[in-house]
mmCIF file of the C-alpha atoms, coordinates in Angstrom:
data_MODEL
# 
_entry.id   MODEL 
# 
loop_
_atom_site.group_PDB 
_atom_site.id 
_atom_site.type_symbol 
_atom_site.label_atom_id 
_atom_site.label_alt_id 
_atom_site.label_comp_id 
_atom_site.label_asym_id 
_atom_site.label_entity_id 
_atom_site.label_seq_id 
_atom_site.pdbx_PDB_ins_code 
_atom_site.Cartn_x 
_atom_site.Cartn_y 
_atom_site.Cartn_z 
_atom_site.occupancy 
_atom_site.B_iso_or_equiv 
_atom_site.pdbx_formal_charge 
_atom_site.auth_seq_id 
_atom_site.auth_comp_id 
_atom_site.auth_asym_id 
_atom_site.auth_atom_id 
_atom_site.pdbx_PDB_model_num 
ATOM 1   C CA . MET A 1 1   ? -9.795  -18.685 -15.823 1.00 0.00 ? 1   MET A CA 1 
ATOM 2   C CA . SER A 1 2   ? -10.447 -15.538 -18.425 1.00 0.00 ? 2   SER A CA 1 
ATOM 3   C CA . ARG A 1 3   ? -7.944  -14.533 -20.659 1.00 0.00 ? 3   ARG A CA 1 
ATOM 4   C CA . LEU A 1 4   ? -7.461  -11.167 -19.128 1.00 0.00 ? 4   LEU A CA 1 
ATOM 5   C CA . LEU A 1 5   ? -6.426  -13.073 -16.026 1.00 0.00 ? 5   LEU A CA 1 
ATOM 6   C CA . LEU A 1 6   ? -3.839  -15.269 -17.611 1.00 0.00 ? 6   LEU A CA 1 
ATOM 7   C CA . PHE A 1 7   ? -2.250  -12.385 -19.221 1.00 0.00 ? 7   PHE A CA 1 
ATOM 8   C CA . VAL A 1 8   ? -2.139  -11.035 -16.109 1.00 0.00 ? 8   VAL A CA 1 
ATOM 9   C CA . ALA A 1 9   ? -0.527  -13.307 -13.407 1.00 0.00 ? 9   ALA A CA 1 
ATOM 10  C CA . LYS A 1 10  ? 1.977   -13.762 -16.369 1.00 0.00 ? 10  LYS A CA 1 
ATOM 11  C CA . LEU A 1 11  ? 2.376   -9.824  -16.232 1.00 0.00 ? 11  LEU A CA 1 
ATOM 12  C CA . LYS A 1 12  ? 2.426   -9.857  -12.454 1.00 0.00 ? 12  LYS A CA 1 
ATOM 13  C CA . LYS A 1 13  ? 6.212   -10.300 -11.851 1.00 0.00 ? 13  LYS A CA 1 
ATOM 14  C CA . HIS A 1 14  ? 6.959   -7.367  -13.920 1.00 0.00 ? 14  HIS A CA 1 
ATOM 15  C CA . LEU A 1 15  ? 4.115   -5.188  -13.043 1.00 0.00 ? 15  LEU A CA 1 
ATOM 16  C CA . SER A 1 16  ? 4.513   -2.869  -10.544 1.00 0.00 ? 16  SER A CA 1 
ATOM 17  C CA . PRO A 1 17  ? 0.731   -2.332  -8.021  1.00 0.00 ? 17  PRO A CA 1 
ATOM 18  C CA . ARG A 1 18  ? 0.644   1.038   -10.296 1.00 0.00 ? 18  ARG A CA 1 
ATOM 19  C CA . GLN A 1 19  ? 0.803   0.028   -13.443 1.00 0.00 ? 19  GLN A CA 1 
ATOM 20  C CA . PHE A 1 20  ? -1.355  -3.048  -12.456 1.00 0.00 ? 20  PHE A CA 1 
ATOM 21  C CA . MET A 1 21  ? -4.114  -0.619  -11.762 1.00 0.00 ? 21  MET A CA 1 
ATOM 22  C CA . ARG A 1 22  ? -3.758  1.029   -14.867 1.00 0.00 ? 22  ARG A CA 1 
ATOM 23  C CA . LEU A 1 23  ? -4.318  -1.979  -16.541 1.00 0.00 ? 23  LEU A CA 1 
ATOM 24  C CA . LEU A 1 24  ? -7.507  -2.629  -14.465 1.00 0.00 ? 24  LEU A CA 1 
ATOM 25  C CA . ASP A 1 25  ? -8.724  1.107   -14.958 1.00 0.00 ? 25  ASP A CA 1 
ATOM 26  C CA . THR A 1 26  ? -8.941  0.545   -18.739 1.00 0.00 ? 26  THR A CA 1 
ATOM 27  C CA . HIS A 1 27  ? -10.977 -3.002  -17.989 1.00 0.00 ? 27  HIS A CA 1 
ATOM 28  C CA . ASP A 1 28  ? -14.539 -3.820  -17.701 1.00 0.00 ? 28  ASP A CA 1 
ATOM 29  C CA . LEU A 1 29  ? -14.472 -6.616  -14.786 1.00 0.00 ? 29  LEU A CA 1 
ATOM 30  C CA . GLY A 1 30  ? -16.517 -8.172  -12.796 1.00 0.00 ? 30  GLY A CA 1 
ATOM 31  C CA . LYS A 1 31  ? -16.264 -7.997  -8.956  1.00 0.00 ? 31  LYS A CA 1 
ATOM 32  C CA . LYS A 1 32  ? -15.538 -11.880 -8.877  1.00 0.00 ? 32  LYS A CA 1 
ATOM 33  C CA . GLN A 1 33  ? -12.309 -10.946 -11.280 1.00 0.00 ? 33  GLN A CA 1 
ATOM 34  C CA . LEU A 1 34  ? -11.795 -7.142  -9.845  1.00 0.00 ? 34  LEU A CA 1 
ATOM 35  C CA . ASN A 1 35  ? -11.174 -8.953  -6.053  1.00 0.00 ? 35  ASN A CA 1 
ATOM 36  C CA . ARG A 1 36  ? -8.798  -11.854 -7.977  1.00 0.00 ? 36  ARG A CA 1 
ATOM 37  C CA . LEU A 1 37  ? -6.881  -9.560  -9.617  1.00 0.00 ? 37  LEU A CA 1 
ATOM 38  C CA . LEU A 1 38  ? -6.460  -7.027  -6.425  1.00 0.00 ? 38  LEU A CA 1 
ATOM 39  C CA . ALA A 1 39  ? -5.266  -10.037 -4.350  1.00 0.00 ? 39  ALA A CA 1 
ATOM 40  C CA . LYS A 1 40  ? -2.589  -10.067 -6.697  1.00 0.00 ? 40  LYS A CA 1 
ATOM 41  C CA . THR A 1 41  ? -1.264  -6.947  -5.484  1.00 0.00 ? 41  THR A CA 1 
ATOM 42  C CA . GLY A 1 42  ? -1.925  -7.615  -2.178  1.00 0.00 ? 42  GLY A CA 1 
ATOM 43  C CA . VAL A 1 43  ? -5.280  -5.866  -1.510  1.00 0.00 ? 43  VAL A CA 1 
ATOM 44  C CA . ARG A 1 44  ? -7.032  -7.715  1.112   1.00 0.00 ? 44  ARG A CA 1 
ATOM 45  C CA . THR A 1 45  ? -10.597 -7.248  0.077   1.00 0.00 ? 45  THR A CA 1 
ATOM 46  C CA . GLN A 1 46  ? -13.998 -8.808  1.907   1.00 0.00 ? 46  GLN A CA 1 
ATOM 47  C CA . SER A 1 47  ? -17.392 -9.261  -0.567  1.00 0.00 ? 47  SER A CA 1 
ATOM 48  C CA . HIS A 1 48  ? -19.272 -7.232  -1.870  1.00 0.00 ? 48  HIS A CA 1 
ATOM 49  C CA . VAL A 1 49  ? -16.524 -4.591  -2.555  1.00 0.00 ? 49  VAL A CA 1 
ATOM 50  C CA . VAL A 1 50  ? -17.381 -1.923  -5.461  1.00 0.00 ? 50  VAL A CA 1 
ATOM 51  C CA . ILE A 1 51  ? -15.036 0.247   -6.666  1.00 0.00 ? 51  ILE A CA 1 
ATOM 52  C CA . ARG A 1 52  ? -15.861 2.520   -9.702  1.00 0.00 ? 52  ARG A CA 1 
ATOM 53  C CA . PRO A 1 53  ? -12.432 3.151   -12.225 1.00 0.00 ? 53  PRO A CA 1 
ATOM 54  C CA . PRO A 1 54  ? -10.292 4.879   -12.211 1.00 0.00 ? 54  PRO A CA 1 
ATOM 55  C CA . PHE A 1 55  ? -9.025  4.468   -8.802  1.00 0.00 ? 55  PHE A CA 1 
ATOM 56  C CA . TYR A 1 56  ? -5.393  4.474   -7.628  1.00 0.00 ? 56  TYR A CA 1 
ATOM 57  C CA . PHE A 1 57  ? -3.141  3.015   -4.889  1.00 0.00 ? 57  PHE A CA 1 
ATOM 58  C CA . GLU A 1 58  ? 0.622   2.529   -4.768  1.00 0.00 ? 58  GLU A CA 1 
ATOM 59  C CA . ARG A 1 59  ? 1.793   -0.450  -2.877  1.00 0.00 ? 59  ARG A CA 1 
ATOM 60  C CA . GLY A 1 60  ? -1.437  -2.989  -1.710  1.00 0.00 ? 60  GLY A CA 1 
ATOM 61  C CA . ASN A 1 61  ? -1.185  -1.995  1.566   1.00 0.00 ? 61  ASN A CA 1 
ATOM 62  C CA . LEU A 1 62  ? -4.943  -2.006  1.552   1.00 0.00 ? 62  LEU A CA 1 
ATOM 63  C CA . GLU A 1 63  ? -7.516  -3.473  3.701   1.00 0.00 ? 63  GLU A CA 1 
ATOM 64  C CA . LEU A 1 64  ? -10.911 -3.043  1.748   1.00 0.00 ? 64  LEU A CA 1 
ATOM 65  C CA . GLY A 1 65  ? -14.369 -4.197  4.674   1.00 0.00 ? 65  GLY A CA 1 
ATOM 66  C CA . GLN A 1 66  ? -17.193 -6.431  3.337   1.00 0.00 ? 66  GLN A CA 1 
ATOM 67  C CA . GLY A 1 67  ? -19.349 -3.436  0.775   1.00 0.00 ? 67  GLY A CA 1 
ATOM 68  C CA . ALA A 1 68  ? -17.014 -1.110  1.107   1.00 0.00 ? 68  ALA A CA 1 
ATOM 69  C CA . PHE A 1 69  ? -17.648 1.248   -1.674  1.00 0.00 ? 69  PHE A CA 1 
ATOM 70  C CA . ILE A 1 70  ? -14.520 3.581   -3.684  1.00 0.00 ? 70  ILE A CA 1 
ATOM 71  C CA . ASN A 1 71  ? -16.319 5.804   -6.041  1.00 0.00 ? 71  ASN A CA 1 
ATOM 72  C CA . SER A 1 72  ? -14.000 6.935   -9.187  1.00 0.00 ? 72  SER A CA 1 
ATOM 73  C CA . GLY A 1 73  ? -11.074 8.729   -9.320  1.00 0.00 ? 73  GLY A CA 1 
ATOM 74  C CA . CYS A 1 74  ? -10.001 7.982   -5.772  1.00 0.00 ? 74  CYS A CA 1 
ATOM 75  C CA . VAL A 1 75  ? -6.400  8.407   -4.563  1.00 0.00 ? 75  VAL A CA 1 
ATOM 76  C CA . LEU A 1 76  ? -5.066  6.223   -1.516  1.00 0.00 ? 76  LEU A CA 1 
ATOM 77  C CA . LEU A 1 77  ? -1.263  6.535   -1.103  1.00 0.00 ? 77  LEU A CA 1 
ATOM 78  C CA . ASP A 1 78  ? -0.378  2.976   1.207   1.00 0.00 ? 78  ASP A CA 1 
ATOM 79  C CA . GLU A 1 79  ? 3.014   3.633   1.879   1.00 0.00 ? 79  GLU A CA 1 
ATOM 80  C CA . ALA A 1 80  ? 1.263   2.293   5.388   1.00 0.00 ? 80  ALA A CA 1 
ATOM 81  C CA . THR A 1 81  ? -2.035  0.334   5.564   1.00 0.00 ? 81  THR A CA 1 
ATOM 82  C CA . ILE A 1 82  ? -5.043  1.989   4.885   1.00 0.00 ? 82  ILE A CA 1 
ATOM 83  C CA . ARG A 1 83  ? -7.999  -0.010  6.440   1.00 0.00 ? 83  ARG A CA 1 
ATOM 84  C CA . ILE A 1 84  ? -11.586 1.018   5.102   1.00 0.00 ? 84  ILE A CA 1 
ATOM 85  C CA . GLY A 1 85  ? -14.548 -0.533  6.932   1.00 0.00 ? 85  GLY A CA 1 
ATOM 86  C CA . ARG A 1 86  ? -17.614 -2.791  6.463   1.00 0.00 ? 86  ARG A CA 1 
ATOM 87  C CA . MET A 1 87  ? -20.527 -0.556  4.169   1.00 0.00 ? 87  MET A CA 1 
ATOM 88  C CA . ALA A 1 88  ? -17.435 2.374   4.477   1.00 0.00 ? 88  ALA A CA 1 
ATOM 89  C CA . MET A 1 89  ? -17.980 4.476   1.266   1.00 0.00 ? 89  MET A CA 1 
ATOM 90  C CA . LEU A 1 90  ? -15.450 7.088   -0.615  1.00 0.00 ? 90  LEU A CA 1 
ATOM 91  C CA . GLY A 1 91  ? -16.969 9.823   -2.834  1.00 0.00 ? 91  GLY A CA 1 
ATOM 92  C CA . PRO A 1 92  ? -15.340 10.562  -6.041  1.00 0.00 ? 92  PRO A CA 1 
ATOM 93  C CA . GLN A 1 93  ? -12.012 12.168  -5.931  1.00 0.00 ? 93  GLN A CA 1 
ATOM 94  C CA . VAL A 1 94  ? -11.282 11.226  -2.400  1.00 0.00 ? 94  VAL A CA 1 
ATOM 95  C CA . ARG A 1 95  ? -7.537  10.856  -1.264  1.00 0.00 ? 95  ARG A CA 1 
ATOM 96  C CA . LEU A 1 96  ? -6.271  8.954   1.670   1.00 0.00 ? 96  LEU A CA 1 
ATOM 97  C CA . CYS A 1 97  ? -2.507  10.036  2.119   1.00 0.00 ? 97  CYS A CA 1 
ATOM 98  C CA . THR A 1 98  ? -0.099  8.229   4.460   1.00 0.00 ? 98  THR A CA 1 
ATOM 99  C CA . THR A 1 99  ? 2.753   9.869   3.512   1.00 0.00 ? 99  THR A CA 1 
ATOM 100 C CA . SER A 1 100 ? 3.861   13.313  4.295   1.00 0.00 ? 100 SER A CA 1 
ATOM 101 C CA . HIS A 1 101 ? 7.196   15.557  4.490   1.00 0.00 ? 101 HIS A CA 1 
ATOM 102 C CA . ASP A 1 102 ? 8.722   17.700  6.648   1.00 0.00 ? 102 ASP A CA 1 
ATOM 103 C CA . ILE A 1 103 ? 8.047   21.419  6.097   1.00 0.00 ? 103 ILE A CA 1 
ATOM 104 C CA . ASN A 1 104 ? 11.640  22.225  7.127   1.00 0.00 ? 104 ASN A CA 1 
ATOM 105 C CA . PRO A 1 105 ? 12.713  23.125  3.469   1.00 0.00 ? 105 PRO A CA 1 
ATOM 106 C CA . GLN A 1 106 ? 16.532  21.330  4.367   1.00 0.00 ? 106 GLN A CA 1 
ATOM 107 C CA . ARG A 1 107 ? 14.816  18.636  5.813   1.00 0.00 ? 107 ARG A CA 1 
ATOM 108 C CA . ARG A 1 108 ? 11.900  17.774  3.226   1.00 0.00 ? 108 ARG A CA 1 
ATOM 109 C CA . LYS A 1 109 ? 13.427  15.308  0.525   1.00 0.00 ? 109 LYS A CA 1 
ATOM 110 C CA . ASP A 1 110 ? 14.707  13.225  3.119   1.00 0.00 ? 110 ASP A CA 1 
ATOM 111 C CA . ASN A 1 111 ? 12.217  12.840  5.971   1.00 0.00 ? 111 ASN A CA 1 
ATOM 112 C CA . ASP A 1 112 ? 8.881   11.111  4.900   1.00 0.00 ? 112 ASP A CA 1 
ATOM 113 C CA . TYR A 1 113 ? 6.466   10.554  7.641   1.00 0.00 ? 113 TYR A CA 1 
ATOM 114 C CA . ILE A 1 114 ? 4.763   7.304   7.285   1.00 0.00 ? 114 ILE A CA 1 
ATOM 115 C CA . ALA A 1 115 ? 1.344   6.639   9.396   1.00 0.00 ? 115 ALA A CA 1 
ATOM 116 C CA . PRO A 1 116 ? -2.008  4.235   8.747   1.00 0.00 ? 116 PRO A CA 1 
ATOM 117 C CA . ILE A 1 117 ? -5.364  5.387   7.737   1.00 0.00 ? 117 ILE A CA 1 
ATOM 118 C CA . THR A 1 118 ? -8.354  3.972   9.100   1.00 0.00 ? 118 THR A CA 1 
ATOM 119 C CA . VAL A 1 119 ? -11.938 4.398   7.760   1.00 0.00 ? 119 VAL A CA 1 
ATOM 120 C CA . GLY A 1 120 ? -14.502 2.911   10.368  1.00 0.00 ? 120 GLY A CA 1 
ATOM 121 C CA . ASP A 1 121 ? -17.488 0.638   9.402   1.00 0.00 ? 121 ASP A CA 1 
ATOM 122 C CA . ASN A 1 122 ? -20.603 3.063   8.162   1.00 0.00 ? 122 ASN A CA 1 
ATOM 123 C CA . ALA A 1 123 ? -18.226 5.978   7.356   1.00 0.00 ? 123 ALA A CA 1 
ATOM 124 C CA . TRP A 1 124 ? -18.853 8.137   4.732   1.00 0.00 ? 124 TRP A CA 1 
ATOM 125 C CA . ILE A 1 125 ? -16.012 10.804  3.060   1.00 0.00 ? 125 ILE A CA 1 
ATOM 126 C CA . GLY A 1 126 ? -17.394 13.097  0.650   1.00 0.00 ? 126 GLY A CA 1 
ATOM 127 C CA . ALA A 1 127 ? -16.273 13.656  -2.912  1.00 0.00 ? 127 ALA A CA 1 
ATOM 128 C CA . GLY A 1 128 ? -12.504 15.936  -3.222  1.00 0.00 ? 128 GLY A CA 1 
ATOM 129 C CA . ALA A 1 129 ? -11.961 14.859  0.595   1.00 0.00 ? 129 ALA A CA 1 
ATOM 130 C CA . VAL A 1 130 ? -8.350  14.919  1.464   1.00 0.00 ? 130 VAL A CA 1 
ATOM 131 C CA . VAL A 1 131 ? -7.266  12.517  4.697   1.00 0.00 ? 131 VAL A CA 1 
ATOM 132 C CA . LEU A 1 132 ? -3.558  12.712  6.326   1.00 0.00 ? 132 LEU A CA 1 
ATOM 133 C CA . PRO A 1 133 ? -1.257  10.341  7.911   1.00 0.00 ? 133 PRO A CA 1 
ATOM 134 C CA . GLY A 1 134 ? -2.284  8.795   11.328  1.00 0.00 ? 134 GLY A CA 1 
ATOM 135 C CA . ILE A 1 135 ? -5.666  9.497   10.993  1.00 0.00 ? 135 ILE A CA 1 
ATOM 136 C CA . ASN A 1 136 ? -8.573  7.745   12.376  1.00 0.00 ? 136 ASN A CA 1 
ATOM 137 C CA . ILE A 1 137 ? -12.261 7.831   11.232  1.00 0.00 ? 137 ILE A CA 1 
ATOM 138 C CA . GLY A 1 138 ? -14.522 7.049   13.336  1.00 0.00 ? 138 GLY A CA 1 
ATOM 139 C CA . HIS A 1 139 ? -17.865 4.485   12.803  1.00 0.00 ? 139 HIS A CA 1 
ATOM 140 C CA . ASN A 1 140 ? -20.553 6.181   11.313  1.00 0.00 ? 140 ASN A CA 1 
ATOM 141 C CA . SER A 1 141 ? -19.012 9.587   10.969  1.00 0.00 ? 141 SER A CA 1 
ATOM 142 C CA . VAL A 1 142 ? -19.023 11.764  7.614   1.00 0.00 ? 142 VAL A CA 1 
ATOM 143 C CA . ILE A 1 143 ? -16.466 13.893  6.079   1.00 0.00 ? 143 ILE A CA 1 
ATOM 144 C CA . ALA A 1 144 ? -17.803 16.462  4.078   1.00 0.00 ? 144 ALA A CA 1 
ATOM 145 C CA . ALA A 1 145 ? -16.939 16.649  0.323   1.00 0.00 ? 145 ALA A CA 1 
ATOM 146 C CA . ASN A 1 146 ? -13.242 18.712  -0.079  1.00 0.00 ? 146 ASN A CA 1 
ATOM 147 C CA . SER A 1 147 ? -12.184 18.423  3.707   1.00 0.00 ? 147 SER A CA 1 
ATOM 148 C CA . VAL A 1 148 ? -8.760  18.408  4.646   1.00 0.00 ? 148 VAL A CA 1 
ATOM 149 C CA . VAL A 1 149 ? -8.975  15.903  7.648   1.00 0.00 ? 149 VAL A CA 1 
ATOM 150 C CA . THR A 1 150 ? -6.203  16.769  9.930   1.00 0.00 ? 150 THR A CA 1 
ATOM 151 C CA . GLU A 1 151 ? -7.181  14.800  13.229  1.00 0.00 ? 151 GLU A CA 1 
ATOM 152 C CA . ASP A 1 152 ? -8.953  11.779  14.739  1.00 0.00 ? 152 ASP A CA 1 
ATOM 153 C CA . VAL A 1 153 ? -12.438 12.161  13.770  1.00 0.00 ? 153 VAL A CA 1 
ATOM 154 C CA . PRO A 1 154 ? -14.598 10.306  16.464  1.00 0.00 ? 154 PRO A CA 1 
ATOM 155 C CA . PRO A 1 155 ? -17.788 7.569   15.757  1.00 0.00 ? 155 PRO A CA 1 
ATOM 156 C CA . ASN A 1 156 ? -20.836 9.688   14.933  1.00 0.00 ? 156 ASN A CA 1 
ATOM 157 C CA . ALA A 1 157 ? -19.215 12.610  14.329  1.00 0.00 ? 157 ALA A CA 1 
ATOM 158 C CA . LEU A 1 158 ? -20.034 15.589  11.012  1.00 0.00 ? 158 LEU A CA 1 
ATOM 159 C CA . TYR A 1 159 ? -16.845 16.866  9.903   1.00 0.00 ? 159 TYR A CA 1 
ATOM 160 C CA . ALA A 1 160 ? -16.226 19.683  7.634   1.00 0.00 ? 160 ALA A CA 1 
ATOM 161 C CA . GLY A 1 161 ? -14.215 22.313  6.574   1.00 0.00 ? 161 GLY A CA 1 
ATOM 162 C CA . SER A 1 162 ? -10.297 22.906  5.788   1.00 0.00 ? 162 SER A CA 1 
ATOM 163 C CA . PRO A 1 163 ? -9.128  21.967  7.912   1.00 0.00 ? 163 PRO A CA 1 
ATOM 164 C CA . ALA A 1 164 ? -12.468 19.773  9.072   1.00 0.00 ? 164 ALA A CA 1 
ATOM 165 C CA . LYS A 1 165 ? -13.957 20.764  11.895  1.00 0.00 ? 165 LYS A CA 1 
ATOM 166 C CA . PHE A 1 166 ? -16.483 18.820  14.610  1.00 0.00 ? 166 PHE A CA 1 
ATOM 167 C CA . LYS A 1 167 ? -20.127 20.428  13.095  1.00 0.00 ? 167 LYS A CA 1 
ATOM 168 C CA . LYS A 1 168 ? -22.864 18.180  15.016  1.00 0.00 ? 168 LYS A CA 1 
ATOM 169 C CA . TRP A 1 169 ? -23.598 14.898  16.241  1.00 0.00 ? 169 TRP A CA 1 
ATOM 170 C CA . LEU A 1 170 ? -25.189 12.305  14.021  1.00 0.00 ? 170 LEU A CA 1 
ATOM 171 C CA . VAL A 1 171 ? -26.004 9.970   16.986  1.00 0.00 ? 171 VAL A CA 1 
ATOM 172 C CA . GLU A 1 172 ? -25.965 11.704  20.453  1.00 0.00 ? 172 GLU A CA 1 
ATOM 173 C CA . PRO A 1 173 ? -23.267 10.275  22.461  1.00 0.00 ? 173 PRO A CA 1 
ATOM 174 C CA . GLU A 1 174 ? -24.428 8.111   25.726  1.00 0.00 ? 174 GLU A CA 1 
ATOM 175 C CA . LEU A 1 175 ? -23.825 10.588  28.517  1.00 0.00 ? 175 LEU A CA 1 
ATOM 176 C CA . ALA A 1 176 ? -20.974 8.583   31.319  1.00 0.00 ? 176 ALA A CA 1 
# 
């Protein structure tokens, strides 16, 4: 085991996932080392996951499918589980937020809204996009850069804008 892994194993009891990621962001790690270190924070990864630092998460409530790609600067606020499917891609500066707040000023501080996010297999979320709590993005779908996703996205669809709206089918759905 490398010196870094031994060092982190000793520090793990004293580091929050957020502090742990700051440590990771300062080291150029191989894929095996990265996956081992992520597992220590509770993140579940399959093979061939690629994460480009810096990369930020809160709790370790992440499930990363085989071949998932997370580009630099992504922020995953994972109070609830975030599932990223096989071969799914997150562009630079993507934000997945499983928590939000009440819009009423008197209730805002004490009333968090928390719900999981799922990104389907082979989906692509473009640079700077924001995905809000409780959203499911279907397999093979594309979210255009800088979009804000406020509703579920069906499989094989292109969504764009703020708020993100349906633009076209990437593969025509079967007629019933």
